[in-house]
The first five atom37 places (N, CA, C, CB, O) and aatype in JSON, in Angstrom:
{
  "aatype": [0, 10, 1, 9, 3, 10, 5, 11, 11, 18, 18, 10, 13, 11, 2, 5, 3, 0, 1, 2, 6, 3, 8, 9, 2, 9, 3, 11, 16, 7, 6, 15, 16, 1, 0, 10, 5, 19, 1, 12, 12, 19, 0, 9, 5, 0, 19, 3, 7, 0, 0, 5, 5, 19, 5, 11, 10, 1, 6, 5, 6, 10, 18, 14, 5, 10, 10, 6, 10, 10, 11, 7, 12, 7, 16, 12, 17, 1, 7, 9, 15, 10, 4, 8, 5, 14, 8, 13, 11, 0, 19, 11, 0, 12, 11, 1, 10, 6, 2, 15, 0, 14, 4, 11, 14, 16, 16, 15, 13, 18, 14, 8, 13, 12, 14, 10, 10, 6, 10, 0, 10, 2, 11, 1, 0, 11, 13, 13, 19, 10, 11, 1, 13, 8, 15, 13, 15, 7, 18],
  "atom_mask": [
    [1, 1, 1, 1, 1],
    [1, 1, 1, 1, 1],
    [1, 1, 1, 1, 1],
    [1, 1, 1, 1, 1],
    [1, 1, 1, 1, 1],
    [1, 1, 1, 1, 1],
    [1, 1, 1, 1, 1],
    [1, 1, 1, 1, 1],
    [1, 1, 1, 1, 1],
    [1, 1, 1, 1, 1],
    [1, 1, 1, 1, 1],
    [1, 1, 1, 1, 1],
    [1, 1, 1, 1, 1],
    [1, 1, 1, 1, 1],
    [1, 1, 1, 1, 1],
    [1, 1, 1, 1, 1],
    [1, 1, 1, 1, 1],
    [1, 1, 1, 1, 1],
    [1, 1, 1, 1, 1],
    [1, 1, 1, 1, 1],
    [1, 1, 1, 1, 1],
    [1, 1, 1, 1, 1],
    [1, 1, 1, 1, 1],
    [1, 1, 1, 1, 1],
    [1, 1, 1, 1, 1],
    [1, 1, 1, 1, 1],
    [1, 1, 1, 1, 1],
    [1, 1, 1, 1, 1],
    [1, 1, 1, 1, 1],
    [1, 1, 1, 0, 1],
    [1, 1, 1, 1, 1],
    [1, 1, 1, 1, 1],
    [1, 1, 1, 1, 1],
    [1, 1, 1, 1, 1],
    [1, 1, 1, 1, 1],
    [1, 1, 1, 1, 1],
    [1, 1, 1, 1, 1],
    [1, 1, 1, 1, 1],
    [1, 1, 1, 1, 1],
    [1, 1, 1, 1, 1],
    [1, 1, 1, 1, 1],
    [1, 1, 1, 1, 1],
    [1, 1, 1, 1, 1],
    [1, 1, 1, 1, 1],
    [1, 1, 1, 1, 1],
    [1, 1, 1, 1, 1],
    [1, 1, 1, 1, 1],
    [1, 1, 1, 1, 1],
    [1, 1, 1, 0, 1],
    [1, 1, 1, 1, 1],
    [1, 1, 1, 1, 1],
    [1, 1, 1, 1, 1],
    [1, 1, 1, 1, 1],
    [1, 1, 1, 1, 1],
    [1, 1, 1, 1, 1],
    [1, 1, 1, 1, 1],
    [1, 1, 1, 1, 1],
    [1, 1, 1, 1, 1],
    [1, 1, 1, 1, 1],
    [1, 1, 1, 1, 1],
    [1, 1, 1, 1, 1],
    [1, 1, 1, 1, 1],
    [1, 1, 1, 1, 1],
    [1, 1, 1, 1, 1],
    [1, 1, 1, 1, 1],
    [1, 1, 1, 1, 1],
    [1, 1, 1, 1, 1],
    [1, 1, 1, 1, 1],
    [1, 1, 1, 1, 1],
    [1, 1, 1, 1, 1],
    [1, 1, 1, 1, 1],
    [1, 1, 1, 0, 1],
    [1, 1, 1, 1, 1],
    [1, 1, 1, 0, 1],
    [1, 1, 1, 1, 1],
    [1, 1, 1, 1, 1],
    [1, 1, 1, 1, 1],
    [1, 1, 1, 1, 1],
    [1, 1, 1, 0, 1],
    [1, 1, 1, 1, 1],
    [1, 1, 1, 1, 1],
    [1, 1, 1, 1, 1],
    [1, 1, 1, 1, 1],
    [1, 1, 1, 1, 1],
    [1, 1, 1, 1, 1],
    [1, 1, 1, 1, 1],
    [1, 1, 1, 1, 1],
    [1, 1, 1, 1, 1],
    [1, 1, 1, 1, 1],
    [1, 1, 1, 1, 1],
    [1, 1, 1, 1, 1],
    [1, 1, 1, 1, 1],
    [1, 1, 1, 1, 1],
    [1, 1, 1, 1, 1],
    [1, 1, 1, 1, 1],
    [1, 1, 1, 1, 1],
    [1, 1, 1, 1, 1],
    [1, 1, 1, 1, 1],
    [1, 1, 1, 1, 1],
    [1, 1, 1, 1, 1],
    [1, 1, 1, 1, 1],
    [1, 1, 1, 1, 1],
    [1, 1, 1, 1, 1],
    [1, 1, 1, 1, 1],
    [1, 1, 1, 1, 1],
    [1, 1, 1, 1, 1],
    [1, 1, 1, 1, 1],
    [1, 1, 1, 1, 1],
    [1, 1, 1, 1, 1],
    [1, 1, 1, 1, 1],
    [1, 1, 1, 1, 1],
    [1, 1, 1, 1, 1],
    [1, 1, 1, 1, 1],
    [1, 1, 1, 1, 1],
    [1, 1, 1, 1, 1],
    [1, 1, 1, 1, 1],
    [1, 1, 1, 1, 1],
    [1, 1, 1, 1, 1],
    [1, 1, 1, 1, 1],
    [1, 1, 1, 1, 1],
    [1, 1, 1, 1, 1],
    [1, 1, 1, 1, 1],
    [1, 1, 1, 1, 1],
    [1, 1, 1, 1, 1],
    [1, 1, 1, 1, 1],
    [1, 1, 1, 1, 1],
    [1, 1, 1, 1, 1],
    [1, 1, 1, 1, 1],
    [1, 1, 1, 1, 1],
    [1, 1, 1, 1, 1],
    [1, 1, 1, 1, 1],
    [1, 1, 1, 1, 1],
    [1, 1, 1, 1, 1],
    [1, 1, 1, 1, 1],
    [1, 1, 1, 1, 1],
    [1, 1, 1, 1, 1],
    [1, 1, 1, 1, 1],
    [1, 1, 1, 0, 1],
    [1, 1, 1, 1, 1]
  ],
  "atom_positions": [
    [[-70.09, -188.83, 53.22], [-71.26, -189.14, 54.01], [-72.49, -188.44, 53.44], [-71.03, -188.74, 55.48], [-73.58, -189.01, 53.4]],
    [[-72.31, -187.21, 53.01], [-73.42, -186.44, 52.46], [-73.94, -187.09, 51.18], [-72.99, -184.99, 52.18], [-75.15, -187.17, 50.96]],
    [[-73.03, -187.55, 50.33], [-73.42, -188.19, 49.07], [-74.18, -189.49, 49.33], [-72.19, -188.47, 48.2], [-75.15, -189.8, 48.64]],
    [[-73.74, -190.24, 50.32], [-74.41, -191.5, 50.65], [-75.83, -191.22, 51.17], [-73.59, -192.3, 51.71], [-76.78, -191.89, 50.79]],
    [[-75.96, -190.22, 52.05], [-77.28, -189.84, 52.55], [-78.19, -189.42, 51.4], [-77.17, -188.7, 53.58], [-79.37, -189.78, 51.37]],
    [[-77.64, -188.65, 50.47], [-78.42, -188.2, 49.32], [-78.89, -189.39, 48.48], [-77.6, -187.23, 48.45], [-80.04, -189.44, 48.04]],
    [[-77.99, -190.34, 48.25], [-78.39, -191.52, 47.46], [-79.48, -192.32, 48.17], [-77.16, -192.43, 47.21], [-80.44, -192.77, 47.54]],
    [[-79.34, -192.48, 49.49], [-80.37, -193.22, 50.24], [-81.73, -192.53, 50.14], [-79.95, -193.36, 51.72], [-82.75, -193.17, 49.88]],
    [[-81.72, -191.21, 50.34], [-82.98, -190.46, 50.26], [-83.56, -190.54, 48.85], [-82.76, -188.98, 50.66], [-84.78, -190.64, 48.68]],
    [[-82.71, -190.48, 47.84], [-83.19, -190.53, 46.46], [-83.84, -191.89, 46.18], [-82.04, -190.28, 45.46], [-84.91, -191.95, 45.58]],
    [[-83.18, -192.98, 46.62], [-83.77, -194.31, 46.4], [-85.06, -194.48, 47.19], [-82.77, -195.42, 46.79], [-86.01, -195.09, 46.7]],
    [[-85.11, -193.93, 48.4], [-86.34, -193.98, 49.19], [-87.45, -193.22, 48.47], [-86.1, -193.39, 50.61], [-88.58, -193.7, 48.38]],
    [[-87.12, -192.04, 47.95], [-88.09, -191.24, 47.2], [-88.61, -192.02, 45.99], [-87.47, -189.91, 46.76], [-89.81, -192.05, 45.75]],
    [[-87.72, -192.64, 45.23], [-88.14, -193.41, 44.04], [-89.01, -194.6, 44.44], [-86.9, -193.9, 43.26], [-90.01, -194.88, 43.78]],
    [[-88.62, -195.29, 45.52], [-89.42, -196.45, 45.96], [-90.81, -196.02, 46.44], [-88.7, -197.2, 47.09], [-91.81, -196.67, 46.14]],
    [[-90.85, -194.92, 47.19], [-92.16, -194.42, 47.65], [-93.03, -194.04, 46.47], [-91.98, -193.21, 48.6], [-94.23, -194.31, 46.47]],
    [[-92.44, -193.43, 45.47], [-93.2, -193.03, 44.29], [-93.65, -194.26, 43.5], [-92.35, -192.11, 43.4], [-94.78, -194.29, 43.0]],
    [[-92.78, -195.26, 43.39], [-93.13, -196.47, 42.63], [-94.23, -197.26, 43.34], [-91.88, -197.35, 42.43], [-95.05, -197.89, 42.68]],
    [[-94.24, -197.23, 44.66], [-95.27, -197.97, 45.41], [-96.53, -197.15, 45.65], [-94.7, -198.43, 46.76], [-97.47, -197.59, 46.31]],
    [[-96.54, -195.95, 45.09], [-97.7, -195.06, 45.25], [-98.07, -194.85, 46.72], [-98.9, -195.63, 44.5], [-99.22, -194.98, 47.11]],
    [[-97.07, -194.52, 47.51], [-97.33, -194.24, 48.92], [-98.04, -192.9, 49.05], [-96.02, -194.25, 49.74], [-98.33, -192.21, 48.07]],
    [[-98.3, -192.55, 50.29], [-98.99, -191.31, 50.61], [-98.2, -190.12, 50.06], [-99.2, -191.17, 52.14], [-96.98, -190.06, 50.21]],
    [[-98.89, -189.18, 49.43], [-98.24, -188.03, 48.81], [-97.52, -187.14, 49.83], [-99.27, -187.2, 48.05], [-96.52, -186.5, 49.52]],
    [[-98.04, -187.11, 51.03], [-97.39, -186.29, 52.07], [-96.01, -186.85, 52.37], [-98.25, -186.24, 53.37], [-95.04, -186.09, 52.48]],
    [[-95.91, -188.2, 52.51], [-94.6, -188.83, 52.75], [-93.66, -188.63, 51.56], [-94.77, -190.35, 53.04], [-92.47, -188.35, 51.73]],
    [[-94.22, -188.78, 50.36], [-93.39, -188.6, 49.15], [-92.89, -187.15, 49.08], [-94.2, -188.95, 47.85], [-91.72, -186.91, 48.75]],
    [[-93.76, -186.18, 49.4], [-93.35, -184.78, 49.37], [-92.28, -184.48, 50.42], [-94.56, -183.87, 49.59], [-91.33, -183.75, 50.15]],
    [[-92.45, -185.04, 51.63], [-91.45, -184.84, 52.68], [-90.1, -185.42, 52.26], [-91.92, -185.48, 54.01], [-89.05, -184.8, 52.45]],
    [[-90.13, -186.63, 51.68], [-88.88, -187.25, 51.24], [-88.27, -186.44, 50.1], [-89.13, -188.71, 50.79], [-87.05, -186.28, 50.04]],
    [[-89.11, -185.93, 49.18], [-88.62, -185.1, 48.08], [-87.97, -183.82, 48.6], [0.0, 0.0, 0.0], [-86.93, -183.39, 48.09]],
    [[-88.6, -183.2, 49.61], [-88.04, -181.97, 50.18], [-86.7, -182.24, 50.86], [-89.02, -181.35, 51.17], [-85.75, -181.46, 50.72]],
    [[-86.63, -183.34, 51.6], [-85.35, -183.65, 52.28], [-84.28, -184.0, 51.25], [-85.54, -184.82, 53.29], [-83.1, -183.73, 51.46]],
    [[-84.69, -184.62, 50.13], [-83.74, -184.92, 49.06], [-83.22, -183.62, 48.44], [-84.41, -185.81, 47.97], [-82.02, -183.48, 48.21]],
    [[-84.12, -182.69, 48.18], [-83.69, -181.4, 47.63], [-82.79, -180.63, 48.6], [-84.92, -180.55, 47.27], [-81.82, -180.0, 48.19]],
    [[-83.11, -180.7, 49.88], [-82.28, -180.03, 50.88], [-80.86, -180.64, 50.89], [-82.93, -180.15, 52.29], [-79.87, -179.92, 50.99]],
    [[-80.79, -181.96, 50.78], [-79.48, -182.62, 50.71], [-78.74, -182.24, 49.43], [-79.64, -184.15, 50.8], [-77.52, -182.08, 49.44]],
    [[-79.48, -182.11, 48.33], [-78.85, -181.69, 47.07], [-78.25, -180.29, 47.22], [-79.88, -181.71, 45.91], [-77.14, -180.03, 46.74]],
    [[-78.97, -179.4, 47.87], [-78.48, -178.04, 48.08], [-77.22, -178.08, 48.94], [-79.57, -177.15, 48.74], [-76.23, -177.4, 48.64]],
    [[-77.25, -178.86, 50.03], [-76.08, -178.98, 50.88], [-74.88, -179.54, 50.1], [-76.39, -179.87, 52.1], [-73.74, -179.13, 50.3]],
    [[-75.18, -180.49, 49.22], [-74.12, -181.1, 48.4], [-73.52, -180.06, 47.46], [-74.67, -182.3, 47.58], [-72.3, -180.01, 47.29]],
    [[-74.36, -179.23, 46.84], [-73.88, -178.2, 45.93], [-73.01, -177.17, 46.68], [-75.07, -177.49, 45.23], [-71.99, -176.73, 46.17]],
    [[-73.43, -176.8, 47.89], [-72.67, -175.86, 48.7], [-71.3, -176.46, 49.05], [-73.45, -175.48, 49.99], [-70.28, -175.77, 48.98]],
    [[-71.29, -177.73, 49.42], [-70.02, -178.4, 49.75], [-69.1, -178.46, 48.53], [-70.29, -179.84, 50.27], [-67.89, -178.23, 48.66]],
    [[-69.65, -178.75, 47.36], [-68.85, -178.8, 46.13], [-68.28, -177.42, 45.82], [-69.7, -179.31, 44.93], [-67.11, -177.3, 45.45]],
    [[-69.1, -176.38, 45.97], [-68.61, -175.02, 45.72], [-67.51, -174.63, 46.71], [-69.77, -174.02, 45.8], [-66.56, -173.94, 46.35]],
    [[-67.65, -175.06, 47.96], [-66.61, -174.76, 48.96], [-65.29, -175.44, 48.59], [-67.07, -175.21, 50.37], [-64.22, -174.85, 48.7]],
    [[-65.38, -176.69, 48.15], [-64.16, -177.41, 47.74], [-63.55, -176.76, 46.51], [-64.48, -178.9, 47.45], [-62.33, -176.62, 46.43]],
    [[-64.38, -176.36, 45.56], [-63.88, -175.67, 44.37], [-63.18, -174.36, 44.75], [-65.03, -175.39, 43.39], [-62.12, -174.04, 44.21]],
    [[-63.78, -173.62, 45.66], [-63.18, -172.36, 46.11], [-61.82, -172.59, 46.77], [0.0, 0.0, 0.0], [-60.87, -171.85, 46.53]],
    [[-61.74, -173.62, 47.61], [-60.47, -173.93, 48.26], [-59.43, -174.36, 47.23], [-60.66, -175.04, 49.32], [-58.26, -173.98, 47.33]],
    [[-59.84, -175.14, 46.26], [-58.91, -175.59, 45.21], [-58.4, -174.39, 44.4], [-59.6, -176.61, 44.28], [-57.23, -174.35, 44.03]],
    [[-59.28, -173.43, 44.12], [-58.85, -172.24, 43.39], [-57.86, -171.42, 44.22], [-60.06, -171.39, 43.01], [-56.91, -170.87, 43.66]],
    [[-58.08, -171.32, 45.52], [-57.16, -170.58, 46.39], [-55.79, -171.25, 46.42], [-57.74, -170.48, 47.82], [-54.76, -170.58, 46.39]],
    [[-55.78, -172.58, 46.49], [-54.52, -173.32, 46.49], [-53.78, -173.1, 45.17], [-54.77, -174.84, 46.73], [-52.57, -172.88, 45.16]],
    [[-54.5, -173.17, 44.07], [-53.88, -172.96, 42.76], [-53.33, -171.53, 42.64], [-54.91, -173.23, 41.62], [-52.24, -171.33, 42.12]],
    [[-54.08, -170.56, 43.13], [-53.63, -169.16, 43.09], [-52.36, -168.99, 43.93], [-54.75, -168.21, 43.6], [-51.42, -168.33, 43.51]],
    [[-52.34, -169.58, 45.1], [-51.17, -169.52, 45.97], [-49.96, -170.15, 45.3], [-51.45, -170.22, 47.3], [-48.86, -169.61, 45.35]],
    [[-50.18, -171.3, 44.67], [-49.09, -171.99, 43.98], [-48.53, -171.15, 42.84], [-49.56, -173.34, 43.44], [-47.32, -171.02, 42.69]],
    [[-49.41, -170.58, 42.03], [-48.97, -169.84, 40.85], [-48.38, -168.47, 41.19], [-50.12, -169.67, 39.9], [-47.41, -168.04, 40.57]],
    [[-48.95, -167.78, 42.17], [-48.53, -166.4, 42.43], [-47.43, -166.28, 43.48], [-49.71, -165.6, 42.88], [-46.68, -165.3, 43.47]],
    [[-47.3, -167.26, 44.37], [-46.3, -167.13, 45.43], [-45.26, -168.24, 45.4], [-46.98, -167.11, 46.77], [-44.06, -167.97, 45.41]],
    [[-45.7, -169.47, 45.37], [-44.75, -170.58, 45.5], [-43.89, -170.76, 44.26], [-45.5, -171.87, 45.79], [-42.68, -170.98, 44.38]],
    [[-44.47, -170.69, 43.08], [-43.7, -170.88, 41.85], [-42.61, -169.83, 41.69], [-44.63, -170.85, 40.65], [-41.47, -170.19, 41.38]],
    [[-42.9, -168.53, 41.88], [-41.82, -167.54, 41.79], [-40.72, -167.76, 42.84], [-42.39, -166.13, 41.95], [-39.54, -167.56, 42.55]],
    [[-41.1, -168.18, 44.03], [-40.09, -168.46, 45.06], [-39.22, -169.64, 44.66], [-40.77, -168.73, 46.41], [-38.01, -169.63, 44.9]],
    [[-39.83, -170.65, 44.06], [-39.07, -171.81, 43.6], [-38.09, -171.4, 42.5], [-40.01, -172.91, 43.08], [-36.94, -171.85, 42.5]],
    [[-38.53, -170.56, 41.58], [-37.63, -170.1, 40.52], [-36.46, -169.31, 41.1], [-38.39, -169.24, 39.51], [-35.32, -169.46, 40.66]],
    [[-36.75, -168.45, 42.08], [-35.69, -167.67, 42.72], [-34.69, -168.57, 43.44], [-36.3, -166.66, 43.71], [-33.49, -168.35, 43.38]],
    [[-35.2, -169.6, 44.11], [-34.33, -170.55, 44.79], [-33.43, -171.28, 43.81], [-35.15, -171.55, 45.6], [-32.23, -171.42, 44.04]],
    [[-34.01, -171.75, 42.71], [-33.22, -172.47, 41.7], [-32.17, -171.57, 41.06], [-34.14, -173.04, 40.61], [-31.06, -172.01, 40.79]],
    [[-32.53, -170.31, 40.82], [-31.57, -169.37, 40.25], [-30.41, -169.16, 41.22], [-32.26, -168.02, 39.91], [-29.25, -169.14, 40.82]],
    [[-30.73, -168.98, 42.5], [-29.69, -168.81, 43.51], [-28.79, -170.03, 43.63], [0.0, 0.0, 0.0], [-27.57, -169.9, 43.78]],
    [[-29.38, -171.21, 43.55], [-28.57, -172.43, 43.63], [-27.67, -172.56, 42.41], [-29.47, -173.67, 43.75], [-26.53, -173.0, 42.52]],
    [[-28.19, -172.18, 41.25], [-27.36, -172.22, 40.03], [-26.17, -171.28, 40.15], [0.0, 0.0, 0.0], [-25.06, -171.63, 39.77]],
    [[-26.42, -170.08, 40.67], [-25.33, -169.11, 40.87], [-24.31, -169.65, 41.87], [-25.89, -167.76, 41.36], [-23.1, -169.53, 41.67]],
    [[-24.81, -170.25, 42.93], [-23.92, -170.8, 43.95], [-23.03, -171.91, 43.36], [-24.73, -171.35, 45.13], [-21.82, -171.91, 43.56]],
    [[-23.64, -172.84, 42.63], [-22.86, -173.96, 42.07], [-21.87, -173.47, 41.0], [-23.8, -175.01, 41.46], [-20.78, -174.01, 40.87]],
    [[-22.27, -172.45, 40.25], [-21.36, -171.88, 39.26], [-20.14, -171.28, 39.98], [-22.08, -170.8, 38.41], [-19.0, -171.46, 39.54]],
    [[-20.38, -170.57, 41.07], [-19.29, -169.98, 41.85], [-18.39, -171.04, 42.45], [0.0, 0.0, 0.0], [-17.17, -170.9, 42.44]],
    [[-18.99, -172.1, 42.97], [-18.19, -173.2, 43.53], [-17.35, -173.84, 42.45], [-19.11, -174.25, 44.19], [-16.18, -174.15, 42.67]],
    [[-17.93, -174.03, 41.28], [-17.19, -174.62, 40.17], [-16.0, -173.75, 39.78], [-18.12, -174.83, 38.95], [-14.9, -174.26, 39.55]],
    [[-16.22, -172.43, 39.7], [-15.12, -171.53, 39.35], [-14.0, -171.57, 40.39], [-15.63, -170.09, 39.21], [-12.83, -171.5, 40.04]],
    [[-14.36, -171.69, 41.66], [-13.35, -171.75, 42.72], [-12.57, -173.06, 42.68], [-14.01, -171.59, 44.08], [-11.39, -173.1, 43.03]],
    [[-13.21, -174.11, 42.25], [-12.55, -175.42, 42.26], [-11.78, -175.72, 40.98], [-13.57, -176.5, 42.5], [-11.02, -176.69, 40.94]],
    [[-11.97, -174.93, 39.94], [-11.23, -175.2, 38.7], [-9.72, -175.14, 38.89], [-11.65, -174.21, 37.64], [-9.03, -176.02, 38.39]],
    [[-9.17, -174.14, 39.58], [-7.71, -174.15, 39.79], [-7.25, -175.38, 40.58], [-7.29, -172.88, 40.53], [-6.19, -175.93, 40.31]],
    [[-8.05, -175.79, 41.56], [-7.7, -176.99, 42.33], [-7.66, -178.21, 41.42], [-8.7, -177.21, 43.48], [-6.75, -179.04, 41.5]],
    [[-8.68, -178.31, 40.56], [-8.76, -179.45, 39.66], [-7.56, -179.47, 38.7], [-10.08, -179.41, 38.86], [-6.96, -180.52, 38.45]],
    [[-7.22, -178.3, 38.18], [-6.06, -178.22, 37.28], [-4.78, -178.61, 38.0], [-5.92, -176.8, 36.7], [-3.92, -179.29, 37.43]],
    [[-4.64, -178.18, 39.25], [-3.44, -178.52, 40.02], [-3.38, -180.02, 40.27], [-3.41, -177.76, 41.35], [-2.3, -180.61, 40.18]],
    [[-4.49, -180.64, 40.57], [-4.51, -182.09, 40.8], [-4.16, -182.83, 39.52], [-5.91, -182.54, 41.3], [-3.41, -183.81, 39.55]],
    [[-4.7, -182.37, 38.39], [-4.37, -183.01, 37.12], [-2.87, -182.89, 36.82], [-5.19, -182.39, 35.97], [-2.24, -183.84, 36.37]],
    [[-2.32, -181.73, 37.09], [-0.89, -181.52, 36.86], [-0.07, -182.43, 37.77], [-0.51, -180.04, 37.09], [0.93, -183.0, 37.32]],
    [[-0.46, -182.57, 39.01], [0.26, -183.44, 39.94], [0.18, -184.9, 39.5], [-0.31, -183.29, 41.36], [1.15, -185.64, 39.63]],
    [[-0.97, -185.3, 38.99], [-1.1, -186.68, 38.51], [-0.18, -186.93, 37.33], [-2.55, -186.99, 38.11], [0.41, -188.0, 37.21]],
    [[-0.05, -185.93, 36.47], [0.87, -186.07, 35.33], [2.31, -186.21, 35.85], [0.75, -184.86, 34.37], [3.09, -187.0, 35.32]],
    [[2.65, -185.43, 36.88], [4.0, -185.52, 37.44], [4.26, -186.87, 38.1], [4.22, -184.4, 38.45], [5.36, -187.41, 38.02]],
    [[3.22, -187.41, 38.75], [3.38, -188.73, 39.38], [3.64, -189.81, 38.35], [2.14, -189.08, 40.2], [4.37, -190.76, 38.62]],
    [[3.05, -189.66, 37.18], [3.2, -190.69, 36.13], [4.47, -190.5, 35.3], [1.98, -190.67, 35.22], [4.83, -191.39, 34.53]],
    [[5.14, -189.36, 35.44], [6.34, -189.14, 34.65], [7.53, -189.84, 35.31], [6.63, -187.63, 34.48], [7.46, -190.24, 36.47]],
    [[8.6, -189.96, 34.55], [9.8, -190.63, 35.06], [10.41, -189.79, 36.17], [10.83, -190.86, 33.91], [10.41, -188.56, 36.09]],
    [[10.94, -190.44, 37.21], [11.52, -189.67, 38.32], [12.78, -188.93, 37.86], [11.85, -190.6, 39.5], [13.56, -189.42, 37.05]],
    [[12.94, -187.74, 38.42], [14.11, -186.92, 38.09], [15.26, -187.3, 39.01], [13.78, -185.41, 38.21], [15.07, -187.59, 40.19]],
    [[16.45, -187.28, 38.46], [17.65, -187.52, 39.26], [18.2, -186.17, 39.71], [18.73, -188.33, 38.46], [18.06, -185.18, 39.0]],
    [[18.81, -186.14, 40.89], [19.39, -184.88, 41.33], [20.44, -184.39, 40.34], [20.01, -185.04, 42.73], [21.27, -185.16, 39.85]],
    [[20.38, -183.09, 40.05], [21.33, -182.54, 39.08], [22.57, -181.97, 39.75], [20.66, -181.47, 38.25], [23.6, -181.79, 39.11]],
    [[22.46, -181.67, 41.04], [23.62, -181.12, 41.74], [23.75, -181.78, 43.09], [23.52, -179.59, 41.89], [22.89, -182.54, 43.52]],
    [[24.82, -181.46, 43.74], [25.03, -182.0, 45.08], [24.2, -181.25, 46.12], [26.5, -181.94, 45.45], [24.08, -181.71, 47.26]],
    [[23.61, -180.1, 45.75], [22.79, -179.32, 46.68], [21.36, -179.88, 46.78], [22.75, -177.86, 46.24], [20.6, -179.48, 47.66]],
    [[21.0, -180.78, 45.9], [19.63, -181.31, 45.84], [19.18, -181.87, 47.19], [19.53, -182.4, 44.77], [18.12, -181.47, 47.67]],
    [[19.93, -182.78, 47.82], [19.45, -183.34, 49.09], [19.28, -182.28, 50.18], [20.4, -184.41, 49.58], [18.43, -182.44, 51.06]],
    [[20.05, -181.22, 50.13], [19.96, -180.19, 51.16], [18.77, -179.23, 50.92], [21.27, -179.39, 51.21], [18.06, -178.9, 51.87]],
    [[18.55, -178.8, 49.7], [17.52, -177.79, 49.41], [16.13, -178.36, 49.15], [17.93, -176.99, 48.23], [15.14, -177.64, 49.26]],
    [[16.04, -179.62, 48.81], [14.73, -180.22, 48.51], [13.79, -180.18, 49.73], [14.9, -181.67, 48.05], [12.65, -179.77, 49.55]],
    [[14.19, -180.56, 50.93], [13.29, -180.45, 52.08], [12.88, -179.01, 52.37], [13.94, -181.05, 53.32], [11.76, -178.76, 52.8]],
    [[13.78, -178.04, 52.14], [13.44, -176.63, 52.36], [12.39, -176.17, 51.35], [14.7, -175.76, 52.25], [11.45, -175.45, 51.7]],
    [[12.56, -176.59, 50.12], [11.57, -176.24, 49.09], [10.22, -176.85, 49.41], [12.05, -176.71, 47.69], [9.18, -176.2, 49.26]],
    [[10.22, -178.09, 49.84], [8.96, -178.77, 50.19], [8.27, -178.07, 51.35], [9.23, -180.24, 50.54], [7.05, -177.89, 51.34]],
    [[9.05, -177.66, 52.36], [8.49, -176.94, 53.5], [7.88, -175.61, 53.05], [9.57, -176.7, 54.56], [6.79, -175.25, 53.5]],
    [[8.56, -174.87, 52.19], [8.04, -173.6, 51.7], [6.75, -173.79, 50.91], [9.09, -172.9, 50.84], [5.81, -173.01, 51.04]],
    [[6.72, -174.82, 50.09], [5.51, -175.09, 49.29], [4.33, -175.47, 50.19], [5.77, -176.22, 48.27], [3.21, -175.05, 49.95]],
    [[4.6, -176.26, 51.21], [3.52, -176.65, 52.13], [2.97, -175.44, 52.88], [4.02, -177.69, 53.13], [1.75, -175.34, 53.06]],
    [[3.84, -174.53, 53.31], [3.38, -173.31, 53.99], [2.52, -172.47, 53.05], [4.57, -172.49, 54.49], [1.49, -171.94, 53.46]],
    [[2.94, -172.34, 51.81], [2.2, -171.56, 50.82], [0.83, -172.19, 50.56], [3.0, -171.45, 49.5], [-0.18, -171.49, 50.46]],
    [[0.81, -173.52, 50.45], [-0.46, -174.21, 50.2], [-1.42, -174.01, 51.36], [-0.21, -175.72, 49.96], [-2.61, -173.79, 51.14]],
    [[-0.93, -174.09, 52.6], [-1.8, -173.87, 53.77], [-2.33, -172.45, 53.77], [-1.03, -174.16, 55.08], [-3.51, -172.23, 54.07]],
    [[-1.49, -171.49, 53.46], [-1.92, -170.09, 53.39], [-3.02, -169.92, 52.34], [-0.73, -169.17, 53.08], [-4.01, -169.23, 52.58]],
    [[-2.83, -170.53, 51.19], [-3.81, -170.44, 50.1], [-5.15, -171.03, 50.52], [-3.28, -171.15, 48.83], [-6.2, -170.44, 50.27]],
    [[-5.11, -172.2, 51.15], [-6.35, -172.86, 51.58], [-7.06, -172.02, 52.63], [-6.05, -174.27, 52.13], [-8.27, -171.85, 52.56]],
    [[-6.32, -171.5, 53.62], [-6.95, -170.68, 54.66], [-7.53, -169.39, 54.09], [-5.95, -170.35, 55.75], [-8.61, -168.97, 54.48]],
    [[-6.81, -168.78, 53.16], [-7.3, -167.55, 52.55], [-8.59, -167.83, 51.78], [-6.23, -166.95, 51.6], [-9.54, -167.04, 51.88]],
    [[-8.65, -168.91, 51.02], [-9.86, -169.26, 50.28], [-11.01, -169.57, 51.23], [-9.61, -170.47, 49.36], [-12.15, -169.17, 50.99]],
    [[-10.7, -170.29, 52.32], [-11.74, -170.66, 53.28], [-12.36, -169.41, 53.9], [-11.17, -171.57, 54.38], [-13.58, -169.32, 54.01]],
    [[-11.54, -168.46, 54.3], [-12.07, -167.25, 54.93], [-12.84, -166.38, 53.93], [-10.94, -166.45, 55.56], [-13.77, -165.68, 54.33]],
    [[-12.48, -166.4, 52.68], [-13.2, -165.58, 51.7], [-14.57, -166.14, 51.39], [-12.4, -165.45, 50.43], [-15.44, -165.41, 50.92]],
    [[-14.79, -167.44, 51.63], [-16.09, -168.05, 51.35], [-16.89, -168.35, 52.62], [-15.9, -169.34, 50.56], [-17.95, -168.96, 52.55]],
    [[-16.39, -167.93, 53.76], [-17.09, -168.24, 55.01], [-18.39, -167.43, 55.14], [-16.17, -167.97, 56.21], [-19.19, -167.7, 56.04]],
    [[-18.61, -166.44, 54.28], [-19.85, -165.65, 54.34], [-21.05, -166.35, 53.74], [0.0, 0.0, 0.0], [-22.16, -165.83, 53.86]],
    [[-20.89, -167.5, 53.12], [-22.02, -168.19, 52.48], [-22.95, -168.76, 53.5], [-21.55, -169.28, 51.57], [-23.96, -169.37, 53.14]]
  ]
}
């Protein structure tokens, strides 16, 4: 709005000067034009000052915080990856076992002990999962 007012006053000043109007009117219009120019310069300086403050805030506070956040996230993901590597290896091993030829029972005790072994393995797996869960619950 200020720039538009300044342009209007400037064109009025030029037209008054071109038409050789009364010098008092031309001087008044010139003074109001200069006053608007001063107000415009003050507004530009205020915007520049605000822009410099924003840039200073970004460089001195926000950027270091962003770097710290990214570093923390990298550490977190590295830790998660290390925790999941044994799981991944176990899954790969199980997939290899699924694709291998089925084993035949080697003794007559196989049907009796196989369910007991499976039960023991399941209990151990649950214990392992719960232990891991509780050790990472502090995150």
